[in-house]
C-alpha positions, 0 to 999 in steps of 0.5 A, a space after each residue: 110451386 116454387 119455380 126458382 129451383 128444380 128441374 126446368 123441363 119437368 116443371 114446364 111440362 107439368 104446367 104446360 100440359 094442363 094449360 094446353 089441355 085446358 086451352 084445347 077445350 076452351 077453343 072447342 067452345 068456338 068449334 062447337 059454336 061453329 059446328 052447330 051454326 053449320 047445321 043452321 046455315 052457311 049464313 049462320 057460320 059467316 055470322 059467327 066468323 064476322 063476330 070474331 073480331 069483336 069477340 077478340 076485343 073481349 078476349 084482349 082484355 081478358 088475356 091482357 089483365 090475366 097475363 099482367 096479373 100473373 106476371 106481377 103476382 109471380 114476380 112477388 112470389 119470386 121475391 118472397 113477398 106473398 102479402 104484396 102478391 095477394 094485395 095486387 091480385 085483389 086490386 086487379 080483380 076490382 079494376 078488371 070488373 069495372 073495365 070488363 063492364 065498360 068493354 061489354 057495354 061498348 062492344 054491345 052498342 057498336 056491334 051492328 056498325 062494325 058488322 055492317 062495315 065488314 059487309 054483313 047484311 040481311 040474315 048474315 048480319 042478324 046471325 052475327 048480332 044475335 050471337 055476339 050481343 049475348 056474349 058482350 052481356 056476359 063479358 064481365 064473367 068471361 074477363 074476370 075469370 081470367 084474372 081469378 085464374 091468374 092467382 092459380 097460374 102464378 103459383 104454378 097451378 094450371 090444373 084447376 083451369 084445365 078442369 074448369 074448361 073441360 067441364 065448361 066445354 061439356 056444358 056448352 056442348 049439351 046446351 048448344 043443340 037444345 038452345 040453338 036447334 030447339 030440341 025437345 020443348 025448347 024453341 029454336 033460338 039459332 045463333 042466339 042460343 049458341 051464344 047463350 050456351 057459351 055464357 052459361 058454360 062461362 058462368 060455371 067456369 067463373 065460380 069453379 075458379 073462384 072457389 079454388 082461388 079462395 082455397 089456394 095457399 096464397 089467399 090465406 094472406 088476404 086482408 079486407 084492407 086490400 080491397 081499398 084501391 091504392 093509386 100506386 098499385 093501380 098504375 102498376 097493374 095498368 102498366 103491366 096489363 094494358 100493353 098485353 091488352 093493347 097487344 091483343 087488340 092489335 091482333 083484333 085490328 089485324 084480323 079486321 084488316 084481313 077480314 075486310 080483304 077476305 069478305 070482299 070475296 064473298 060469304 063463302 070466303 068469310 065462312 071458310 076463313 072462320 072455320 080455318 082459324 078455329 082448326 088452326 087454333 086447335 093445332 096451336 093450342 098444345 104448344 100455347 100451353 108452354 106460353 102460360 107455363 113460361 110466363 109463370 116461370 120467367 115471372 118468379 125467376 125474374 123476381 128472384 133474379 135467376 136470369 140463367 133459368 129464364 133463358 134456359 126455360 125459353 130455349 127448352 119451351 121453344 124446342 118442345 113446342 117446335 117438335 109438337 108443331 111438326 105433328 100439327 103441321 103434318 095434319 094441316 098440310 095433308 088433312 086440312 080440307 078433310 077436317 074442314 068437312 066437319 064444319 061445312 058441306 059447301 065445296 067452295 068453303 072447304 076448298 078455300 079453308 084447305 088453301 089457308 090451312 096449307 099455308 098455316 102448316 108453315 106458319 105454326 112454327 113462326 108462331 112459336 118464336 113469337 109466343 115464347 119471346 112474348 112470354 119472356 118479355 111479359 115476365 120481365 115486365 117489358 110487355 110494351 115491346 110486344 105491342 110494338 112488334 105486333 103493330 108492325 106485323 099485324 097492322 102496319 105491314 098487312 094492308 101493304 103486303 096483302 094488296 101486293 100479293 092479292 091484287 098487284 100480283 093477282 094471287 087472289 085469296 091465296 095471296 092473302 094467305 101467303 101475305 099473312 105468312 110473310 108479315 108474321 115471319 118478319 115480325 118473329 125475327 124482330 121480336 126474337 132479336 129484341 128479346 135477346 138484347 133486352 135479356 142480355 142487358 138485364 143479365 149483365 146489369 144483374 152481374 154488375 150489381 152482384 159484383 158490387 
C-alpha cells in the first residue's frame, strides 16, 4: 500500500483496525493464561504475574526489532528503493535470530534469581519458573515472528498478522486446559502446561506469517546475495532497533520497580496487579493499533519527504484513539472490579485490582499521547528520544514518587497507583513537546532544501 498519497484517515483506520484486533487477541494469550492459572490457585496467578517482567524482556527485543525493521523498510519503500528494503529485512531476520537465541538463554538461567529477588518462594516460585522457562525456550520463535511481520506492516498489510493472532489465540485456548489441568488422558502440568500451550500457538504464528511474507510483492525482489551480512546494514538495523528494544527494557525495569513495591504488600497484591494490567491492556489495545499504523505511515512519508502528511496523520490518529479511550475509561471506571472477578474469587485480590483500574481509567488517555509521539519519532529515525523519556517516567521518577505517595503520605497501595499516573502524565508532556520540536526542525530543513 502506498501511504504517501490518498486519504490519511481512511488509510490509518484500514491499518489500525486489523492491527488492533490482532493485538487484542495477542493480549488474550495472557488473559487465557491468567484465567487457567486462577483455576489452579492464587499462587499460580501470582507466579504468572511475577513472570511478567522477564516476559517483557522477550517482548522488548521482539517489539524493538519489529518496530525498527518496519521503520527502515517503510522508509525505503517511501524512497521507492524496494531492493534496499528487502535486503534490510533479510539481514534483520538473521540478526534477530541470533539475538533472540541469546536473550532466551540468558532469561532462562536468570529467572530463578530474579523471582527470588522479588520475594517469590515455595509454590509461588515454582509456578513462576515452570511458566516462564518454557517461554524462554520458545523465545526465537516469538521474537523472529515480529520481524517477519515487519515486512507486511511496512507495506501497509496488517490483516495477515491479525488473522495469525486470532487463530493462535484459539490454539492456545484449546491446548491450555488440556495441558494445565490434565483433561482427558493428559497429566496436569500446571503452569508448565500453560506456557507450553502458548509456545505451540506461537509456532503456528511464526509459520503463518512466514508464508505470507514469502508471498508478498516486496519479497519478489529477494536475492540470495542478501543473506551475506553487510556491516553498514547491521549498524543501520541496530541503530534503529536497539533504542526501541532498550525503551521496552526500560518499561520492564519500570515494572520491576513497581512490582517490588507491590510485592511488599503480599501475594494478593501481586496477583491483583497482574490481573489489573491484563485488563488494562485489553482496554488499550484497540487504540494501540493506531501506533502500528502511524509508524508505517510516518516511515513511508518520511522517506518520501511528505512532512505535511506526517503531522496530519499524528493528529488524526491521536483524535481517534482518544475518542476510543472515552469508552474504555468508562468501562474501567465503573466495571473494573466486575471484570476482575473473571480471574479470581479472592475478595482482597478483586478489591486491589479494582482500585488500580479506577486510576487506569484516567491513565489510558495519557498513554495515547506517549504512544503516538513514540511512533512519529521512530518513523523519523529518532527512536533514541523515546528511550530518554521512558527512562525519566518509568525508571528515574517512580522510586521517588512511589515512596512519596505510598510511604511518606501513607496512601499504601493506592499511593503506588497514583504515583504511576503522575509520572506518566509528566512524561507525556515532555515527549510531546520534544516530538513537536524535532518535527518542525525536520520540516523547516526540508523547506530550505526545496527552495534551493
